[in-house]
C-alpha atoms as one frame of an Amber mdcrd trajectory, in Angstrom:
protein
  10.717  32.933  -8.291  14.305  32.001  -7.463  15.021  28.376  -8.411  17.805
  26.637  -6.507  19.163  23.498  -8.156  20.256  21.169  -5.364  22.611  18.327
  -6.191  25.226  16.080  -4.637  26.730  12.625  -4.916  25.128   9.474  -3.584
  25.287   9.311   0.198  25.859  13.029   0.694  22.541  13.426   2.502  20.494
  15.419   0.009  17.206  14.270   1.560  18.258  15.539   4.982  18.913  18.965
   3.473  15.705  19.126   1.428  13.738  18.124   4.538  15.301  21.044   6.407
  14.205  23.452   3.671  10.716  21.926   3.808  10.585  22.654   7.547  11.120
  26.319   6.621   8.000  26.091   4.397  10.048  26.197   1.211   8.670  23.954
  -1.550  10.889  21.142  -2.769  10.546  19.477  -6.160  12.399  16.164  -6.281
  13.342  15.085  -9.813  13.726  11.477  -8.652  10.180  11.504  -7.294   8.914
  13.012 -10.556  10.714  10.292 -12.515   9.048   7.612 -10.392   5.601   9.115
 -10.887   5.829   9.291 -14.686   6.541   5.545 -14.952   3.651   4.401 -12.777
   1.167   1.917 -14.201  -0.983   3.415 -16.924   1.444   6.235 -17.700   2.489
   6.691 -21.370   6.180   6.567 -20.426   5.857   3.065 -18.976   4.095   1.837
 -22.098   6.879   3.271 -24.254   9.587   1.744 -22.055   8.001  -1.719 -22.149
   7.595  -1.418 -25.906  11.294  -0.612 -26.292  12.825  -2.966 -23.699  10.260
  -5.778 -23.598   7.751  -6.965 -21.045  10.523  -8.466 -18.911  10.978  -5.012
 -17.380   7.469  -5.269 -15.916   6.453  -6.846 -12.624   3.569  -9.390 -12.656
   1.226  -6.573 -11.579   2.280  -4.440 -14.557   4.460  -2.005 -12.605   8.055
  -1.242 -13.543  10.730  -3.706 -12.429  13.405  -1.099 -11.712  16.087  -3.626
 -10.843  15.648  -5.417 -14.169  15.686  -2.159 -16.105  18.877  -1.087 -14.313
  20.524  -4.366 -15.286  19.614  -3.822 -18.931  20.948  -0.278 -19.194  23.904
  -0.483 -16.786  26.497  -1.572 -19.342  24.675  -0.479 -22.499  25.136   3.218
 -23.271  22.780   3.075 -26.237  20.012   1.561 -24.125  20.615   4.175 -21.430
  20.410   6.965 -24.000  17.159   5.567 -25.368  15.684   5.391 -21.864  16.751
   8.974 -21.173  15.137  10.084 -24.441  11.856   8.639 -23.184  12.083   9.972
 -19.632  13.895  13.309 -19.650  11.434  15.366 -21.759   8.549  14.147 -19.613
  10.434  14.844 -16.384  11.272  18.385 -17.498   7.684  19.074 -18.572   6.351
  17.859 -15.225   8.868  19.961 -13.297   7.998  23.062 -15.315   4.293  22.536
 -14.622   4.968  22.247 -10.887   7.116  25.366 -10.907   4.349  27.305 -12.666
   1.898  26.363  -9.916   4.055  27.474  -6.989   3.811  30.735  -5.071   6.988
  31.091  -3.023  10.006  33.435  -2.867  12.204  30.515  -3.871  12.031  26.772
  -4.513  14.467  23.905  -4.101  14.719  21.755  -7.215  16.540  18.568  -6.237
  18.301  17.016  -9.248  20.877  14.414  -8.155  22.398  14.205 -11.656  22.209
  17.916 -12.398  25.811  18.170 -13.554  25.720  14.911 -15.495  22.561  15.847
 -17.418  23.298  19.563 -17.732  19.732  20.712 -17.003  20.673  24.261 -16.016
  18.033  26.061 -18.062  15.416  26.321 -15.318  17.668  27.055 -12.327  19.245
  30.252 -11.027  21.815  28.861  -8.588  23.527  25.518  -7.949  23.565  24.283
  -4.345  25.882  21.318  -3.750  25.459  19.043  -0.726  28.971  17.819  -0.022
  30.851  15.326   2.145  34.087  13.340   1.785  34.097  10.249  -0.432  34.809
   7.850   2.444  31.756   9.229   4.274  29.635   8.610   1.179  30.823   5.016
   0.978  30.108   4.312   4.659  26.628   5.846   4.456  25.582   4.018   1.297
  26.946   0.664   2.510  24.929   1.030   5.724  21.802   2.320   3.982  21.639
  -0.006   0.980  23.547  -2.982   2.423  25.894  -3.214  -0.538  29.645  -3.641
  -0.679  32.181  -0.788  -0.776  33.178  -1.913  -4.281  29.594  -1.514  -5.483
  29.445   1.987  -4.023  32.782   2.818  -5.641  31.365   1.771  -9.024  28.354
   4.060  -8.541  30.593   6.961  -7.514  32.874   6.402 -10.493  29.848   6.660
 -12.806  28.941  10.076 -11.363  30.856  13.294 -11.816  33.641  13.907  -9.327
  33.371  15.762  -6.052  35.688  18.460  -7.402  33.540  18.951 -10.502  30.504
  19.536  -8.303  32.316  21.979  -6.050  33.602  23.877  -9.072  30.058  24.212
 -10.452  28.563  25.252  -7.103  27.266  28.704  -6.250  26.636  27.520  -2.689
  27.872  24.496  -0.721  26.532  22.723   2.358  29.087  20.616   4.204  26.922
  17.709   5.322  29.683  15.678   6.952  29.095  16.989  10.477  26.210  16.946
  12.908  22.550  17.453  12.076  22.621  20.752  13.932  25.573  21.978  11.872
  23.705  21.173   8.668  20.565  22.866   9.992  22.546  26.041  10.756  23.909
  26.116   7.208  20.411  25.698   5.765  19.119  28.516   7.980  21.879  30.828
   6.746  21.159  29.959   3.112  17.436  30.474   3.696  18.104  34.088   4.689
  20.422  34.525   1.712  17.904  33.087  -0.743  15.064  35.214   0.597  17.263
  38.267   0.050  18.191  37.176  -3.484  14.550  36.451  -4.285  13.643  39.940
  -3.090  16.314  41.453  -5.314  14.987  39.487  -8.309  11.514  40.830  -7.632
  12.777  44.402  -7.436  14.662  44.028 -10.711  11.737  42.638 -12.667  10.613
  45.078 -15.365   7.266  46.680 -14.617   4.483  46.039 -17.094
């Protein structure tokens, strides 16, 4: 199965694009969703996180206080690395299990921080959802009701637009209309079906 690693900066509209692939009956695995599921109440990862960072990262009901955890790790690289050491192996294992259970010509694996984390091992192509930086800022300010300076800080912590475009095998320009984005997804769908067929033909026979 062809695995497409979809990525893009904050505010580029990755969800819009993954929804369009879903409408074409292509499975989408969202790494952010996986990461949320593995820290739900009762999960081993949450117990390990609370053991490392203290019970102050828990809500009164025992669920993860994401805002508090973000505050702890935001300016502490060591704390961030320790959190990643807890989460990343579990996220990768869960993704691999989901991939093994799929039956589709290709799958979209949405990893917002694909370039930052370097998880290329399980993907065949990199698809970047792109738009200009000023568009990102406007979208995130409107969506999250935060200041432009806060969005700038988030963008500065991610890899640059040029780095993403350099790493891309395919690019969707998501700065235009919904219909323009849908047309690009439709074209890539045909391309990926063709590539998936070629992969199948080239597989060694048993």
